[in-house]
VMD Tcl script that draws the C-alpha trace (Angstrom):
set ca {
  {-79.15 12.05 -44.61}
  {-76.62 12.36 -41.80}
  {-77.33 15.19 -39.41}
  {-74.69 17.90 -39.50}
  {-72.82 18.25 -36.22}
  {-71.70 21.65 -34.98}
  {-69.13 22.76 -32.44}
  {-71.92 23.68 -30.04}
  {-72.86 19.99 -30.01}
  {-69.50 18.91 -28.56}
  {-68.29 21.92 -26.58}
  {-68.43 22.04 -22.78}
  {-68.60 24.85 -20.25}
  {-65.26 26.71 -20.09}
  {-63.06 26.24 -17.04}
  {-61.00 29.34 -16.37}
  {-58.36 30.60 -13.98}
  {-57.39 34.20 -13.32}
  {-53.99 35.30 -14.54}
  {-53.37 36.62 -11.02}
  {-54.23 33.29 -9.33}
  {-51.62 31.04 -7.75}
  {-50.30 28.07 -9.72}
  {-51.30 25.82 -6.82}
  {-54.90 26.93 -7.31}
  {-54.61 26.22 -11.04}
  {-53.17 22.75 -10.42}
  {-55.89 21.91 -7.89}
  {-58.56 23.03 -10.33}
  {-57.12 20.91 -13.14}
  {-56.98 17.84 -10.91}
  {-60.46 18.41 -9.46}
  {-62.05 18.88 -12.89}
  {-59.86 16.33 -14.67}
  {-58.83 18.79 -17.38}
  {-55.62 20.14 -18.86}
  {-55.04 22.95 -19.68}
  {-57.10 25.73 -18.08}
  {-58.12 28.90 -19.88}
  {-56.24 31.85 -18.37}
  {-58.23 35.08 -18.17}
  {-57.53 38.67 -17.21}
  {-60.56 40.89 -16.53}
  {-62.79 38.30 -18.25}
  {-60.61 38.36 -21.37}
  {-58.90 35.18 -22.52}
  {-55.14 35.68 -22.51}
  {-53.89 32.12 -22.95}
  {-53.78 28.71 -21.32}
  {-51.94 27.20 -18.37}
  {-51.00 23.52 -18.43}
  {-49.81 20.92 -15.94}
  {-46.62 20.64 -17.96}
  {-45.88 24.38 -17.58}
  {-46.50 24.19 -13.84}
  {-44.26 21.12 -13.53}
  {-41.44 22.96 -15.32}
  {-41.85 26.02 -13.11}
  {-41.98 24.16 -9.81}
  {-39.09 21.92 -10.80}
  {-36.74 24.75 -11.81}
  {-33.79 25.15 -9.46}
  {-34.00 28.94 -9.55}
  {-37.44 28.72 -7.96}
  {-36.34 26.49 -5.07}
  {-36.55 29.28 -2.49}
  {-40.00 30.42 -3.66}
  {-43.07 28.83 -2.08}
  {-45.47 27.31 -4.64}
  {-48.22 29.56 -3.26}
  {-46.11 32.59 -4.19}
  {-45.94 31.67 -7.88}
  {-48.73 33.02 -10.07}
  {-50.39 31.89 -13.28}
  {-49.02 35.02 -14.96}
  {-45.56 33.44 -14.90}
  {-46.56 30.16 -16.56}
  {-49.46 30.82 -18.93}
  {-48.88 30.66 -22.67}
  {-50.54 32.86 -25.25}
  {-50.72 30.23 -27.99}
  {-54.37 29.26 -28.28}
  {-57.01 29.28 -30.98}
  {-60.74 29.92 -31.09}
  {-63.86 28.92 -33.03}
  {-67.56 29.78 -33.11}
  {-70.36 27.44 -31.97}
  {-72.15 27.26 -35.34}
  {-69.09 26.08 -37.27}
  {-68.99 22.48 -38.46}
  {-67.32 20.12 -35.98}
  {-64.83 19.01 -38.66}
  {-62.87 22.25 -38.22}
  {-61.86 21.01 -34.77}
  {-59.82 18.04 -35.97}
  {-56.82 19.94 -37.40}
  {-57.00 22.46 -34.54}
  {-56.90 19.79 -31.83}
  {-54.00 18.15 -33.62}
  {-52.05 21.33 -32.87}
  {-53.59 22.63 -29.64}
  {-54.63 20.90 -26.41}
  {-57.69 23.11 -26.14}
  {-59.89 25.16 -28.46}
  {-61.72 28.19 -27.08}
  {-65.31 28.87 -28.23}
  {-66.60 32.46 -28.58}
  {-70.06 33.73 -29.44}
  {-70.69 36.43 -32.04}
  {-69.89 39.12 -29.44}
  {-66.51 37.51 -28.74}
  {-67.70 36.32 -25.35}
  {-66.24 33.09 -24.01}
  {-68.98 30.45 -23.97}
  {-67.23 27.10 -24.25}
  {-64.18 24.97 -24.83}
  {-63.35 21.74 -26.64}
  {-60.57 19.29 -25.81}
  {-59.53 16.04 -27.45}
  {-61.61 14.15 -24.90}
  {-64.73 16.15 -25.78}
  {-64.30 15.43 -29.48}
  {-63.58 11.73 -28.89}
  {-66.90 11.36 -27.08}
  {-68.49 11.83 -30.51}
  {-65.86 10.55 -32.94}
  {-63.25 7.78 -32.85}
  {-60.98 6.36 -35.59}
  {-62.99 3.89 -37.67}
  {-60.09 1.51 -38.31}
  {-59.35 0.74 -34.67}
  {-56.27 1.91 -32.77}
  {-53.56 0.72 -35.15}
  {-53.11 4.17 -36.70}
  {-53.13 5.82 -33.27}
  {-50.31 3.84 -31.65}
  {-47.32 6.07 -30.86}
  {-43.81 5.10 -29.86}
  {-43.57 4.43 -26.14}
  {-40.64 5.49 -23.96}
  {-39.74 3.65 -20.76}
  {-37.80 4.61 -17.66}
  {-36.54 2.55 -14.74}
  {-38.37 2.83 -11.43}
  {-35.04 3.50 -9.66}
  {-34.14 6.43 -11.93}
  {-33.85 9.80 -10.22}
  {-36.62 12.34 -10.78}
  {-34.05 15.02 -11.67}
  {-32.96 12.87 -14.62}
  {-36.60 12.24 -15.55}
  {-37.25 15.99 -15.65}
  {-34.18 16.57 -17.80}
  {-35.33 13.96 -20.33}
  {-38.81 15.51 -20.38}
  {-37.37 18.95 -21.11}
  {-34.57 17.99 -23.49}
  {-36.45 15.36 -25.50}
  {-39.95 16.88 -25.15}
  {-41.38 13.68 -23.68}
  {-44.51 14.09 -21.57}
  {-44.93 10.52 -20.28}
  {-42.89 7.39 -19.57}
  {-43.94 3.83 -18.83}
  {-42.08 2.73 -15.69}
  {-40.25 -0.60 -15.63}
  {-38.96 -2.54 -12.64}
  {-37.02 -5.79 -13.16}
  {-38.48 -6.29 -16.65}
  {-42.04 -5.67 -15.46}
  {-44.13 -2.60 -16.24}
  {-45.35 -1.18 -12.96}
  {-46.65 2.32 -13.63}
  {-46.60 5.48 -15.69}
  {-45.12 8.87 -14.91}
  {-46.37 12.04 -16.59}
  {-46.03 15.80 -16.30}
  {-48.99 15.65 -13.92}
  {-47.11 13.36 -11.54}
  {-44.10 15.67 -11.71}
  {-46.20 18.79 -11.05}
  {-47.92 17.22 -8.04}
  {-44.66 15.82 -6.68}
  {-42.75 19.07 -7.10}
  {-45.49 20.99 -5.32}
  {-45.49 18.59 -2.35}
  {-41.69 18.60 -2.27}
  {-41.41 22.40 -2.32}
  {-44.01 22.72 0.41}
  {-42.40 20.09 2.65}
  {-38.67 20.74 2.27}
  {-36.86 23.92 3.24}
  {-35.21 25.71 0.32}
  {-31.71 25.29 1.77}
  {-32.05 21.50 1.71}
  {-33.97 21.02 -1.52}
  {-31.03 20.59 -3.89}
  {-29.68 17.66 -1.86}
  {-33.02 16.04 -1.03}
  {-34.47 16.22 -4.53}
  {-31.59 14.13 -5.84}
  {-32.83 11.27 -3.68}
  {-36.34 11.40 -5.15}
  {-36.92 8.41 -7.44}
  {-39.38 7.77 -10.26}
  {-41.06 5.03 -8.22}
  {-41.82 7.63 -5.55}
  {-43.98 9.75 -7.85}
  {-45.32 7.40 -10.55}
  {-48.99 6.49 -10.97}
  {-49.74 2.80 -10.49}
  {-51.00 0.17 -11.11}
  {-50.49 0.52 -14.83}
  {-53.61 0.48 -17.02}
  {-52.95 -1.21 -20.39}
  {-54.92 -2.30 -23.46}
  {-54.45 -5.07 -25.97}
  {-53.49 -4.19 -29.52}
  {-56.78 -5.68 -30.71}
  {-58.91 -3.30 -28.62}
  {-61.37 -1.05 -30.43}
  {-60.94 2.71 -30.46}
  {-64.32 3.07 -28.76}
  {-63.20 0.81 -25.89}
  {-59.96 2.76 -25.48}
  {-61.76 6.10 -25.35}
  {-64.29 4.68 -22.88}
  {-61.47 3.55 -20.59}
  {-59.67 6.90 -20.86}
  {-62.78 8.88 -19.99}
  {-63.86 6.53 -17.19}
  {-60.47 6.53 -15.51}
  {-59.71 10.15 -16.46}
  {-56.37 9.31 -18.06}
  {-54.87 10.72 -21.25}
  {-52.77 7.77 -22.38}
  {-52.82 3.96 -22.29}
  {-49.85 1.67 -23.10}
  {-50.55 -1.00 -25.72}
  {-49.63 -4.67 -25.22}
  {-49.31 -7.44 -27.81}
  {-48.86 -10.97 -26.50}
  {-47.37 -9.66 -23.28}
  {-44.98 -7.23 -24.96}
  {-45.18 -3.43 -24.75}
  {-45.56 -2.22 -28.35}
  {-46.62 1.41 -28.02}
  {-48.95 3.88 -26.40}
  {-52.26 5.45 -27.41}
  {-53.07 8.99 -26.29}
  {-56.06 11.25 -26.72}
  {-53.91 13.34 -29.02}
  {-52.87 10.36 -31.16}
  {-56.52 9.30 -31.48}
  {-57.45 12.78 -32.76}
  {-54.52 12.58 -35.19}
  {-55.97 9.32 -36.51}
  {-59.39 10.79 -37.27}
}
mol new
graphics top color blue
foreach p $ca { graphics top sphere $p radius 0.5 }
foreach p [lrange $ca 0 end-1] q [lrange $ca 1 end] { graphics top cylinder $p $q radius 0.2 }
display resetview
């Protein structure tokens, strides 16, 4: 008989950030702990989550150009859409929840926050049994010489969170909302507000992308893909087939394939 697995068997210690904290503190905490999003709390009560994507959007907005990143607080970027479970529920309830949310909050019977579960936590225990074929999503590319302002516009308008970067028909890196958040923070801190509009137009994708590019072959097993993601602390890996880019596998797409 297979042992029943409960949410308490896969959950991890919650990582929180105060609603009153600065977004720079939230971003540092996400990068240090390798997680996204953080649980936002107010007086020890969960009020929502704050993501790297939300911080990237906030720091990249033109209307915030004269505001120092350290003057922007989590209260202005957190989102109230989150869901919760209890530790003694069967782990299977997590699959549809993590297909909709990046993070699931775990409460005890007294409604006290005791844990959290992300796609990565679930994938440590479960992976698609039929390999990665059902988890391959469409991949979107962008040229290394493209301007970051155009990259941000595509991210916002088309709801794209990551691009594989190409340079003279070679794939040289990946750019995500994390790269944008980090770059926008550094840019806002280094460039005076009066000069930002002009200078930011000279910022190129190649200046902020993550490289070298980590890829997998289409024949790779789901277990190998998850192992690579967790080891390198990345959320997506482009898929190659005979030297051609054919898609991308993400933690979210792997959960969708369960």
